N, C-alpha and C positions, 0 to 999 in steps of 0.2 A: 274047406274052408275057405273064409270071409275076404275077399281082396278089396274091398270097397268101402274100409273103415280105418282112417286114419289111428295111428296109436296115441294119439293125441284129441281124439273124438268120441266121447262116448256113445254107446250105439243111444243108448235112451239118454237125455237131456236132463240134469241133477233135478231141477225141478218137477220133471215127470216123474223121476224119483220114485217106489214106495217109500224109501227113506225117509222123505218131506213130508210125507200123507199127515194129514190134521190128526187122524184119528183111526180107529178107537184109542183113546185112552180116558183116564182115570179124570175127572173133572168134577169138581163139586162149586166153585164160585167161576160164572162165565163174567168174560169183560167188563160188562155192566156191572157188575159186581151183584148179580143176583144167584141164587142156590140153586143146584144141580141136582136132583134127588139122584144119590148113588149107595151101594152096597157097602162104602166105605167110609160112611157118612159117620157109623158108630166109633169108628178110630178117633174121630177128632169131637166127640162127645163133649169132651172133659175141658173144652178150652173153652175161656168163655170174655168176659168183654176185657178184663183189665190184659190176659194174654193177648187178645187178637191188639191191641193197644200198644202192646210190646213189641211183638210181629213185624209192625207199620211202623214203628223207631227204630225196630233195627235193620229194616230195610232202607227207609232214608238217611239214617247215618251213613251208613256204611255207601251207599250213590254219593252223599256229599265226601264223604274218605276221598272216593275214585276222584270226583271234579277236581279236589284240593292236590291231588296226589300228582293228576294229570295236568294242573295248572304250576306245579313247580317242578317237573318233568318239561315242563316248556320254556322255564324261566333258568335251566341248568341245576336247579337240587338236586336233581335226580339221574341219575344214569338210564333208567329206564322208568314203564309202568305198565305193568297190564290190566286194562280196565274188566268189570264186572257188571259193566252198565245195561241191564235187559236181565240180568241172571240171578237179581236176589232175592226171587221167592224161595227158584231151584236150594243156593245153599243156604237163605237164614232158616225155612219150612225144615230141613233136615236135620241141621244142626243144631239145633232149640230141641231135637226128640232122644239126645245123646245124654247118656250119665254121665258124668265128671270120669268115670273110671274106664269106662272108650276109650278105645285110640282113633286115631284118625290118622290119615294120610292122603297128602293134597297132591296138586302139582303147582302150578307156581300163580294158580288165578284164583285160590282161596283163599280171600281175605274177609268174606262173609262168615266164610264157617270159622277161621282166626279167629273173627271179632267173639262170635258166639264160644270160643273157647275159652276167651280171656288175654288172648293176644292185643296188648296195645297197639295203637296205630303208628306210635314211634318204633315200633320193634318191626313193623310192617317195613317203614320209610328207611332202617337202619339197612334192610337188603338189599334193596333198592336206588339209595345211596353208593352201596358199595362198601358202607363200614364195617360188615361182618355177614360172615359164608353165611353164618348163621343167626336171626335174632331175636329168639327167644329159645329159654331151656325146653325140650321137646317133653320131657318128665313132669312137667311143673301144670303144663295144660295140657297134658295126654295129646297131644298132637304132632307131628314129624313136619322137623322143618319143612321150606321152601325147594319144590322136586323141580328141579329145569329138564332131567332128561326123561321125553315123553313116555311117558306109561309105568316108566320103572317101579312107582310109586305102589303099584298094583302087586309086585313081587314079594315086595316088603309087608305090605296087607295080608299077602298068603301066607304068609311066612313067621308072622307074627297072631296070626289067625291059631297057627297049628303051635303057638306055645301058649294062646289060652285055651285051647283042648288039653294040654299034657298037663298045666295047671288045677284043673279042673272048675273054673271061675266061669259065673256068670256074664261076663265084663263080652261086647261086643268091639265088634273091627269094622271100620265103615274107611273105603278110598273112592277119590275122586277123578273122575279125569273129562275128557272131552272124546264128542263125535271121534276126531282123529287119533286118538291114541287106541282105540278097537280096530287100528288096524296094522298096529307095532303086535310083535310079537310077547314082551312081556305081559299084554292086558291078558289074551290069550292063554298064555303057560299058567297066568298066576290063576286064572279060572279052571285050566286042569284041575294044577296041585289044590286048590279050595274044595271044588269038586271030590275029588277024591278021598281027600284026608278031614272030609264034613267038615269043614270049617267054619268059625260063625261071623262069616264075611260076609260084607255089604259092598257089592261094587254098584256108585254112583255112575252113571255116566249123564253128563251135561251133553247135553243133543244139541248145541246153539248152533246148529247148521253150515259154521265154516271153520275149519281147521287152512287158518292164516287165510290164503284167497282159495282153496279147494273146497267147493259146497261140496254136504255129505251125501247128494246121489254119485257122487263116485268113490266113496268111502263105503257106500253099503248102497244093493238095489233094495233090501225091503228092509224092515224096522231094525233099527241094530238089537232091539230086544228081542230078538229074533232067533238072535244068536245062541243066544246063554243055555236054553233047552239042550239046544248040542252037547254040551257038557256037563248035562244035568242039570243046570241049574236054574229052578223057578224064575220068572220073571217080568215086569209090570211097566209098561208106557202109563209116564201120567204129564199131566199141563204142566211142563216147571215155571209157566207163569202163575199158579195156580198156590200160592202158598198151603192153605191148607191141605189141597189135593200132595201137594209132596211129604209135607207133616206126615198125613195119614199113613199113604206107602210104607213111607220111611220106618214106621211104628207097626206096622205089619212085619216090614223085614228082619227088623230087628228083635220082634218079641218071637221071629221063628230062628233067628239065630242062638237069641239066650235059651232056648226050649232044644235044644238038640236038634235041630231040623236042617243046620247046613244052611252053607250060604243065597243068597238074593242076591239076583240083577234087575236094576233099576234103568229107565232111560226118560231122564227128564228132559220133553223135548219143551227148547226155549228158544232164543236169539240171542247175538252178542249184536248190541245196536251199535254199540262202539269199533273201537279198529282192534286189532288180537293183541298189538301194543301199542304202545306210543310211537313207534318205528314203523305200523303198519300206515299206509291210507288205504282205508277200504273203497274208497268213491273209484278206484282204479279197476275194479271188478266184480262191484254189486251195484245191480242197482236200487236207486233211489225206490222208486215205487215198493219196492220191497222190506224196506226199513220203515216204509210211513206204513205197512201192510201191520207188522209188529208193533210198531210205536200205540198202532191201538190197543195192543194187549198187554200193555205197559203192566207190570206185576202189582207195578208201587200203585197208580190208579185203579187200578181194579180193587186192593185191599180198602185203600179210602175208601172206593167207591159201593161196598160192604159195608166200614164203619156207619157209612153215615146211611142206607139203609136201616140202618138199627139204632139210629140215633147218637152212637159214640163217635161221632167227631165233630166235636165241640171247640168253640172258639178259644177256650180255655185250654182244652186239651195240645188245640194246632200250637199255639203260643208256645206250650210248655216243648213239644219236638222243636220248635225249629231255635228255640236258646239250647235246647242240649246241640242239639249240631253244630251252631256258630260254634260252643264250648271248645266239641269236639275239634273242630276245624281251626281255631284260631291253635291249640295247644298243639295240636297236629304241625300246622306251619313254624310255630315258633322251635317246637323239636328237632325239624328237620334241619330248618337252618341253622340254629346254635350249636348241631353237631360237631364236636372236635373230628380233624383230619384222622384218621389213621395211622399208626406208626409204619412204616414201608417193612419194619420187617415182622409187623403183624400177619405177614403172608406165608409163616411158615409154622401160626400156631394152629392147632385144630385139623391138622391135614396129616395125622396117622392118631392113633391113643397112646402111644410110646414112643420114646425118641426112634430112632436108630440111626445109623451110619451116614447112610446115602443123606436120607433129607437133612445131615449137619453137618455136613462136605458141602453141599448146596447152599443153606446159609451161611458158612464157613466167606465161602466165597464171594457171596452179596454183602455183606456186612464187610469184606476188604475193598470192595466197589463205591460202596457208599463212602469209608472211607476215605477215597479219594477227591471226596467235595465236600468242602466247609456249609454249614448248615444256612449258609444265605447266599450261598455260592451259586447264580444262578444259571452256573452248566450243566448241575448236578440234576437229580432228576428230580420230577416237581413233589408239592408235599410230602419228601423223603426225611421222614421224623426220622434220626438216629436211636431210640429209645428203642431199648428190648434188645437192642444188636445183640449180647451178650445170653441170651434168650437159647436153651434147647429149643427143638421144632415139635415137641412131644403136646400136651395136653397144658395151654398155658393160664 
């Protein structure tokens, strides 16, 4: 037994670990915008100039949403915000390969995926402003609500995939999670079920190198994608800042799922350029040099370089994207600031699908508590709107 190693000191330093290695992985576009010959090229042969421009616009829009939401949080308009900065290609490239009938199970950071599924930015703000537990109807956009329990969405995806098999459709399921979630039992248990029942699930791991302040080298000493074959699931590692490469490997995985080939695992190697959330200060644990290294691999800069190389990044195009981005940002800010405060009794809505006596008792007790204060009584609960006090606590 070794006695010279502290429990708080890894045998290998996080940045020497195999989990952080740059390759091998699938790459179609280098950081300078030049193309890379690859056996995966045929998966994106149909992506034309209009689609490339659309991918660029999606990525720029979601980055502006991030910037605006972060500013709103700093101004006290949002309780929290989980930025996507630096990971736009991984989300946009994968989400734009999905059919409308496919179902998505994400974490709390899949803002780009939500945008691609048709979730309006106001709905995202509603969640992080605390006005709603779920900002959208999951069956309208076929995307589950925000999941803050680390890795829990993978189990939901595995179960939904079993339902797809039972229904006999060719729909696919995709679940997103970070490198930190791969250490959770839920993700590993989900892969056991998905493999055993041959479900059409794509496990999409955004390896952004940091689980809050814990580097990926403490999560895995080998590439995370190497774990999946142990469950009987084929895996691939991709440059997560290369939107075309992400699209290619996701298309391959979805094709496998639709054709009865079972689950797949994708590790998108990317980087969280911002904080974990707006409550985090990454300068306390992350080297500035590391951030600069990844800034040179910025996914938006990369696709812009690709567009410029093909003569597709014109002044008119740039102006149209800027106008679109400004419009989205203005609408988002106005909608967020203009949201009415939720009624105090709304906390009981949507807790259970059906009312029950236990919840009703709590609701009645809280209603009596609120009734002790007048609506203008400063001694009462802040923002306590008494509307809805007589409703039962089932589905509102």
